[in-house]
Structure formats: C-alpha cells, structure tokens
N, C-alpha and C positions, 0 to 999 in steps of 0.2 A: 820441361814443365808442362803439365797437362793444360788443355784449353780451359777447363773449369777453374783450375787454380790461378791461371794467368788472368782470367777475366775478373775473378774476385779481387785480385791485387789491384787491377786497374780501377775497379769499382770503388775501392777504398782510397785511391789516389787523392780524392777530394779532401781527405783529412789533412794531408801535408801540403797539398797544392792549392786547389781552388778555395779551400776554407780560409786561406790567408788573403784572399782577394775580395774586392767588392763585387757584388753581383748576386746571383741566385744559385743556391746549392740544394738539390732535392734528393732524398731517398724515398722511394715509394714501394709499398707492399700491398698487394691485392689478393684477396682470397674469398671463398664462399663458405658461409656457415649455415647450419641447419637449425631452424627454430625448434626448440625442445617441446613446444606445446602442440604445434600443428604440422611439423615436419616440412614447412616451406623453406625454400632456399633464399638466402640473403647475401648479397655481395657487400663486402667491406673494403675500404681503402684506408690504410694508415700511412701517414706522411710525416717526415721530418724535413723542415725547410730552414735553411740559414739565409738571411737576407742581409747583405753588406756586413758580414761578420766581424770585420776589423774596423769598421767606421766608429763604433763606440761600444765595444764588447761588454762593458760593465753596466750598460743601461739597456732598457727595452723601449725603443722609440718606434711608434707606428706613424707612418706618414699621414694617415687619416685621423690622427688625434684631433679632437675638436679645435677649432680655430684659436690661434694665439695672436692677440693684437700686439703691434709693435709701437715703439715710441715715435714721436714726430721726427726726432733726429735720425733714427734708423731709416725712416721712410724717405727723408731727404737724401740720404746716401743712396738709396735704391733709385730714386728719380734721376740722380746724376750718374748712375751706372756703376757705383762703387760697391754695391752689395747685391749679389745675385741670390742671396738666401731669403729675400723678402719679395713677396708679391706686391705689385703696385696697388692692390686693393687694401693694403695695410695688414696683410696676413703673413706670419712667418712660415717659410717653407722648410719642413722638417725632412731631413734625409733619413729614411727608415733604416733601422738596424735592430735585428732581433733573431731569435730562434722561435719557431712555432711548431707544435706537434698537433696534428689533426687526425681525427677518425671520422670517416664519412660512411653512412649507411646509404646505399644506392639502390634505386628501383622505386617501387611504390612507397610513399611516405618517406622520401629521402630526407636526410638530416645530417648536418655537420657540426661537430664540436671541436673547439680549439683551445689550446693553452699557450700563452706567450711567455718568454723568459729571456733574460740577457744571455748572450752567447757564452759568457764566462761561467754561467751556471751549469754548463754541460762539461763533462769530462770526456776526452777523446783518447782512443788508443788504436794503433794500427796492427799490432801483433799480440793477440788477435784483434780483429776489427771490433770496436765497441764504442758506442756513444751512449752516455748514461747521465741521468739527472734524477735524483730521488728515486721514485718508484717507476721511472720510465727508462726503458732499455732498448737499444737497437744493436744487434750483434750479427755475426755471420751465420748463426743458426737459431736465433731467438729474438722475439720482440715482446715486450709487455709494457703496460702502462695503465693510468687511470686519469680521467678528466671529469671535472664537475663544474658546470657553469650554471649559476642560478639566475633567475630573471632580473634580480636587482643589479647584479654585476653587469649583465648584458645591457641594461638600460643606461648604466654609467659608461659603457664602452661599446657603442655601436660600431666602432672601427674594427672590432674583432671579426666581423663578417661571418657570424655563425649563429646557432640557436642555443637555447638553454637546455640543459639535461645532463646526464652523466653516463659514462661508459668505462668499462675496464676490459682489457684484453691480455691474454696470457697464452703465448703461442710458440711452438717450436716449428722450424721449417728446414727443408732440404732442397737444394738446387739440383735439378735433374739434368737440365740442358742449359748451359751457360754460354753466353755470347760475348766475345771480345769486341767485335765490330758493331757499331750502330751509326754513330756520326762523330767525327772528330776534325775540327778545323777552327782556327782563329779563336782559341781559348773557349770553345764551346764543345761540349761532349754529351752524348747520350749513349748509355750502355745498357742494353736489356740483359743484364747478367743473370737474371732468373727468368729466362724465357719460359721454361717449364719448372715450376716449383711446387712442392707439397707442403701444406701447413697442417698442424695438428694442435688442438688446444680448445680454448673457449673464449667467448665474448659475451659480456653482459651489456646491453644497450637499453637504457631507461627501464631496467628491471626485467627485461626479456632475455632469457638465456639462449645462446646459440652454441652448438657443438661444431667443431671444425675437425675433420678427419682427412687423412692423407688421400683416400680414394676419391673424395668428392670436393676437395678444396679448390681445384682448378687455379692454382696459385701463379702469381707473376710478380717479379721484382725488377725495378730498374733504377738507374741513376741519371741525373741530369744536372749539369752546371754550366753557367754562362754568365757573361757580363750583364745580360738582361734577358727577359722573355722575348720570344719572337712576336711580331705584330699579329700573326695568325698562328693558332695552336691547333694541331690536328693529331689525334691519337686513336688507334684501334688495336686491341690485343685480345687474344683468347687462346686457351689451351684445352677447350672443350669442343672437340670436333668429332663428327660421326660421318663416316664415308657413305655417300649416297650410291656408290658403286657396289661395295661389298655389304653395306648395312652394319658394319662393325665400328665400334669406337676406335679412334686413332689415338692410342695411348701415348705415343711418342711424338705427337704432332702439336704444333702451336705456332703462333706468329705474333709480330708486333709491328705496327706502323707508327712512325713518329715524324713530326715536322711542325712548321715548315722550315727547312734548312736550305740555305743556298738556292731558294726558289724551287726546292724539290722535297720529296718525302724519302725517308729511309724505310725499307721493308726487310725485316729479318724473319726467317721462317724455317721450321723443320717439318718435313712431310715424311714421317717415319725415318727411313734411312737417308733421305735426301735433305741436305742442309744448304740453304741459299741465303746470301747476304747481298742486299742491294743498298749501298750506303750513299747518302746524298752528296758526299764530297767527290764521288766519281763523276766523270764528265758524261755528256749526253751520248757519246759513242759507245759507252759501256751498257747503259740502259736508259730508257725513257719511262716517265711515269706521268699519268694524268689522274686527277682526282677531283672530287666535288663533295660538298655537303649541302643538301638542299631539303626544303620542307615539302612533303607530299600532301596533297589534299585528301580528304576522306574518299574512300571508295564506295562506302555504303553509309546509310544514316546511322547504323549502330557502331560503325568503326570510328577510331580516333585518328587525328592527324599524326603523321609520322615524320621523323627526321631520317634522311637516307644518306649514308656514307658510301662513296664509291672510290675504288682505287684500281688502276690497271697498270701493270708493270710489264715492259717488253724489253728483252735482251736478245742477243744473238742466239742463245740456246733455250730460253724459257719465256713463257707468258703466264702471268698470274692475274686473275680477275677476282675482285672482292666486292661484295655487296652486303651491307649491314643496315638494319632498320631498328628504330626504337620509337615507341609511342611518345608524343610530345608531353603527355601528362606524367610520364614516368621519368622525365629528365630532371636533374638537379642543376640549379643555376648558382654558381659561386663566383667570387672575385678573388684574384690574386694581385698583389701590389707590385708594381714595377719598382726596381731599386733606384731609379734616378732622382727620386725626391720631388717629382712634379705632380704627384698624386694621381698618376695614370693607373688604370686597372686593366688586367686581362680578364675579360668577362667570359666565363667558360660554362657551357652546358655539358653534362656528362650523364652517362648511363652505365649500370653494371649488369643489365640483363637484356642487352640487344641481341638480336638473332639475324642470321643471314646465310650466305653461301660463299665458298671460296673454291676456285678452280685453278688447277695447275696443268699446263700444257708443255710438252717437249717440242721445241721449235727446231725442225730439221730442214735440210735443204729442199726436200721434196714434199713434205707434208707437216701438219701439226697434229701431234698425238696427245690425247688427253691422258694424263697420268693419274690425277685425282680430282674428285668432285665431292666436296664435303659440306655438310650442314654445320653452321656455327651456332653454338649455344652459349648463352651467358657471356657475351662479349662485353668488354669494357671500352667505351667510346667517349671521346671528348672532342669538342669543337669550340674554339675561343677566338675572340677578336679584341684588339686593343681599343679601349675607350679613353679618350683624353679627358682630363679633369675639367669640369665646367664649374666655376665658382658661383 
C-alpha cells in the first residue's frame, strides 16, 4: 500500500474510531484564494469539528449556552456532593455535544462564521471517505458548503463565538504529499495527511468572490482527535517556500509543526527529495526541540508589534531552525470549547499570512552542512492557551 493511501485511511480512522468516543475530533482544510476584484491573496480555513459526539448525538448542546438556573432541591444535592452537574452558584453545568462547521477568513479583516448541528444530522462513510449534511460536504477530494449567520441570530447565541455574515465554498483538492506520522499516543492523534495539497474552485465571503487555483492555493489538510485539547496549542505550517540559496520556488517542499504533545512539538517536513518526521512520542535521545512564541516590540514608529514563533529541532543527523513573524493587528482571536463541560476555553490567536525563514542543516561528525535556507510565505500560525471559566 502506498504511503499516500495508507495515510488517507488512517486520517479517516476517526469515523469508526474516535467518532464513537467523547472528546475532540477535527478535520481542517487550509488554502489561499485570489480576490477577483483586486487580485489580492486571502487565506481561508474550513473546519469540521465533533465535540463529544456520542454524549447526546440527537441534540446540539453548547457548554456556553446562557445560564440555566436549578431548583433548590438540585442545589441541595450539589451541596452534599451528590450531583456534579451543578455549579454551587446555582447554575447547571452542560456537557457540550455538537458538530460545528467553520470557515475563517484570515489576515487583514479576519472573520469567522460557524454553523452548529447535532452529530446525527451528519452522514458518515468510510469507503469512500465522506461526511455530509445538506449542502455541506467533506470528502477525500472535495469540500463544499454554505453558512449564513445574521445579526439577530448572533445576538440570541453569543456562545457561537463567531461573527455575522455569509460564505459559500465549492472546492476540489488533491493531496500531493501525505504523511502517516504526526503524533500518536494515549488516544491522541495528529496526522498532517495533506502536508502538500492543491485546491481548485471558488469562495464567496460576504459577497466578495475568490478564485482558488492549483498553482497558488498553497493547500494544507490535517486531522486531530483527542479526549481533550492540550493546555497549550502551537501550530505552524506552510507549503509556500522560496529558496534563498537558489532563488527558486521549492514546489515539493512544506512543513507542519504541531503541539504541545508530551511536552514536545512534532515537526513534519519535506525539503524537495528529503522527507523528515520528528514525532513527539519519540524520546529525547532521538531528537530535542525548543520553541517559543513571544511578542516583539515595535522596531520603528511606523512599524507594528509582531508575534514571533521560533522552533529549533536537533537530531543526530539533522538540525532545523524556524522563525516566523506576524503583525499583531493581523491576528484573529477565537475560542474553542473544551469537552469536559467545565466551560473552559482554548483561547487561540492565528494568522494565515505570516512570513519567516526555515533552515535545514546536515549534522555530520566533523561539521554542520547547510542543505537549504528558504523564505516562508503565507504561513498558517496558531498559538493558544487554556482559559479556565470564571463565573
């Protein structure tokens, strides 16, 4: 079986495996579109998330639904420790269970639209891979959908954590470089099965049309499932690299960094003919990694403050150094709900147009040889921290 086919099968494992368990289940599709009016580039992220899919699959329950008061009898049970579904403030604690489809426009004037539905409103298939509900489709070579959120609906449902507006997308995609390994341990998996992916089609976001073509889409697709989100979320990926040695685009190169897993990051990358997998379940004797995400001050009066992601991986044979920057004003801030029902949130900032550099060195016994030094364009970056609910 080819690596590409095997990784696609593993990526779809969540349909029969983790879909039946409580926790988080993510499909993510990232691509670039071209504004048909001014030819500017725009990064989009389309997501399908299942949260606690078997908890109550016939209902759509958000943990941040406005407070529900409880009876004095139920409160008395809680005071005596006989009911852990009630907060001692007199508020019912709801365990979230739903499917949510999101589309995010990232970069300047970032915006996210969401639609929530019961898990049983989705139909699932493994052969071939397909998740479908009405006009929304996720398959192994196609995604399409439509979301419309008006201001009145959003006022009634602030727990949606999105903005008002409408968007439609209709896209075909092909996976060019597929990865089996990412991270796998203790019922937690991350698979960058579309490390290099090409998208083609169109997006309409609030009436603005975007064309998506294979040559410029710079696509990426991954899967993540776990009992919960990590307390710290760290991600960088890009397939838009230009060699600073040769000056040529690296058409078969891309990378993805994800964590934090097991107190480490996973880094999966292709440098043309070189394929490297540094998976966080490996022990420290196989590779070490240091990373940071910090805010940089202005360098000049006219400059903006920036967020700086850094990653450095060292193994017996290889060294990879990664630096990525994004202006603070171009970051989008969003919330993802933890599945434990305690109303905790993963507060994430993200960018779809970060820039930076990546360096690859060959580590030999006698010297360190630079293999590649590339400019990173239009990187997708995320950094998130757990925020405990404060009533």
